[in-house]
N, C-alpha and C positions, 0 to 999 in steps of 0.2 A: 225493537224499533220504536222510536218516540211516537206518542200519541199525536204530537203535533204534525206529524207527517201524514197527510191525507192521501197523496198521490205520488207514486214511485214511477220515474220514467227512466228506462234503461236504454243503453245503446244497443241496437240490434246488430249492427254491422257497419262496415266501411266499404266504399267503393274505391278501388285503386286501380292502376294501370294493369297491374297483374291478375285483377279479377276482383270478385266480390268475397269479402272476408267476414264471417260471422263473429261477433264478439264471444270471446270464450266464457264470459260470465252471463250470458243472456238467459240460458236456462235457469241457472242458480238464482239470478235476481227475479225472473219472472215467478218461479216457483215458490220462493220465499214471500214475495209481496203478496201473492194470492193467498198463501197459507195464513198470513197475518191479517188478512181482510182488507188490505190496502188497495186503492185503485191503482191500475197498473197502465202503463203505456210505454211505447218504444219509439225511437227515432233512427233514421238511417242517415248516416254521414255521406253527403254526395261527392262525386267524383267522376273520373273519365270513363264512365259507362253509359250505355244507352239507357235513357230514362224508363222506357217501357220495360226492357229487360230487367232493370233494377227493381221496378215495382213488383214484377212477378216474383223475383227472388225473395224480396222482402216479405211479401205476404206469405210465402212458402216456409219461412223460418220463424215467424213471430207468434204462432198459435193464437191468432186473433180471436177475441171473444167480444161480443157486443158490449159496449161500455168502455173497452180499452181505447186509450188514446193512441193515434198514430201520427208520425210527423216526418218531414224531410229536414234535415240540418244543412242549411246553405252557408257554406263557409269556404275560404280559400284554404290551400291552393285548389285550383280546378272547380271554383265556384260555379254552380249552374246559373244560367240566365233564366228569366221568367218563363220563356217558352218551354225550356227543359223541365222546369218544375211543374208547370201545367200538364205536360205530357205525363209525368210520373203520377200526379194527383189523379188525373182522368182514368188511368189504368188500374190504380189501386181502388178507385171507387167502382169500376166495372167489377172488380173482384170481391169487395167485402161490403159495398154499398154505402161507404163513408169516404168523404174527401179528407185527406190528412190535413194536419195543421202544418204551417210553414214557419220553421225556426230560422232566426238569424239575428244579426245585430241591428240596432236602430240606424246605424249609419248606412247599412245596405238596403234593408227592407223599406225604409222610408223615402227612398228615391221614387219619383213619379212612375216609372215603368213597372214597379211592382203592384200597382193597382190592378193589373190584369189578373194577378193571382187572387187578389182579394175578391174580384168579380166573379170567380168561379166558385165562391164559397169556402175556400181554404181560410180557416181561422188563423189569427196571429199569435204566434208564440215569440215574444221579442226579448232579446237580451240587451240589457243596458245596465252596467255595473256601478256607474258613478264613481264614487270614492273606493268601491269594493272592500268595505270594512266589515262586511257580514250583516249589515243592516240596509233596509230600502233607502235609496236617496230620493231625489227629486223624480217625480213621475215622468217618463219619457214620452207620454202620448202614444198615439197609434198610427201615425204616418197616413198612408192612403187607406187604412182599414177604418171601419166605423168603430170598432172596438177590438179588444183582445181577449184571449182566453188565459194567457199565462204571461207573466213578467218575470224573467230570470234576472234577479236583482244583484246577485253575488255568486262568486265562485269559491268563497272562503268560509261558508257557514258550517258549523258543527252541529250535529244531532246525534242523540244517543243511539247506539247500534250501528253507527257508521264509523269506520276509521278514517281519520284525516279529514280534509276539507271537502265539502260537498256543494256543487251547484245547486242553488235553491230558488224557488219560484214563489210568487204570490199568484193564487188562483182567483180568477173572476168568476165566481159560481154562477152568477146569472147568465153570462155569456157562454160558459162551458155547458150549462144545461140546455141553453137555447140551441147550441150547436149540435148537441147529441140528439135533441128533439126526442121523438118517439123512436125507440130502438127495437127492432124485431130480432129476437134471439131465437135460433133454431135449437129447441130442446128436444128434439126427436130422438136423441141418444140418452136422454135422462131417463134412468129407470128406478131411481129411489128418491126418497125425500131428501136425503143428504146432499145429493148432487144438486137438486132444485134449490135447496137452501143456499148452497154455495154460489149457484149463478145469481140468485137474487141479491145477496150480499154484495157481490162484486159489481153487479150492474147498478145497484143503487147507492154505493159508496160515493159516486160522483154527485148524488142528489141530496147530500146531507144538509145543505143550507138553502135548498130551493125546492119547491114543488115541481113535480113532473111525472111523467107516465112512461114506463117501459113496458113493453109487451113481450112476455116470454111465451113461447109455446107454439109447437106444431102437433102436440099430442091431441088425440081426440078426447072429448069429455067436456064437461061444463067449464066455463071460464070463470075463475074466482077472482074478484078485485083483492089484492093482497096489500094490506096498509102497514108500512113500516113507521114506528114512532121512535126516532133515534134519541129523542130527548130523554127517555127513561128506559129504553130497551125493550119495551113491550112491542109486541106485535099483534095485530088484529086483522082478521079476515072481515072486510065490509063490503056492503053493496055499493054501487056507483052513487046511489041516492044518499047513503049514509056519509060517504066521502064528501060529496058536494055539500051537504049540511055542515059537516065538520069543518071544511075549508072556509065556508061562508061565515061560520062562527067565530072565526079569528085565528085558526091554526096558521102559522106562517113557517118560520124556520124549522128545518130539521125533518121534513116529511116528504115521502114520495109513495107513489101509487104504482102497483105493478099488476097487471091482468095476467093471470097464469092459466093456461089450458092444462089443467092437471086434475085428472078424475079422483085421485086418491090423496086426501090431505091428512092422512094418519098422523096424530101428533100435533097437528096445528088446529087450535080451536077455531070454530066457526062463529064464536062469539067473543066479546071482549076477554082478554086474559093473556098471559104470557105463553109464548110457544114453547 
């Protein structure tokens, strides 16, 4: 998969009159994106199903992990109205603690009634292809949203590792980091350093271009600030004070901080150096 691809978003399933259908490639896409260290997300294609029931089913199939993107795809036929989307979002948030993004065309989502969806904290993922020649055209704006996290600008891009044309998005890293905020990840099932490392990498891959903090951990033991330097691949365990000094000293792009409740950091230096 191309290094230029930072975030892979896969269809989780579709809602149809006959029921809720999981995408046959969901598990394959999810497992391979995570294996390659890519940020991962899923979306559900709306349809003639009760939004609350749909939300519960969606959460049950996506294997959600903190840092994953979740979204509802609002499209015809049977496009949901804002009230249905809000019901879906509210139930998902009750289950995983995060309000999903809302995906749709600018011609739909930029209508005034969709401000109600923006008002509950659902971030905007807008589709506007322009000439649809594989390159970004004129910026579509954000409609009733203050900003957006993603702009899907084409359906015909090509990337190494993908067969055929691929829907491709530009990421607004600042908005995405602000949306995710401080993510609390349950690592109670983490039993070894490899698992912890994987969770850290997945969670922080969305913070490659902006500073932020993610808190991993329900394990007992000391909390270690874990500093990731994506610029040169080195990793350092730092105190909060050390991190604050580093940030005030001019560190900007490519850095994230993670507090990890993990008593055993075998193999990870507690001074400067590569992990």
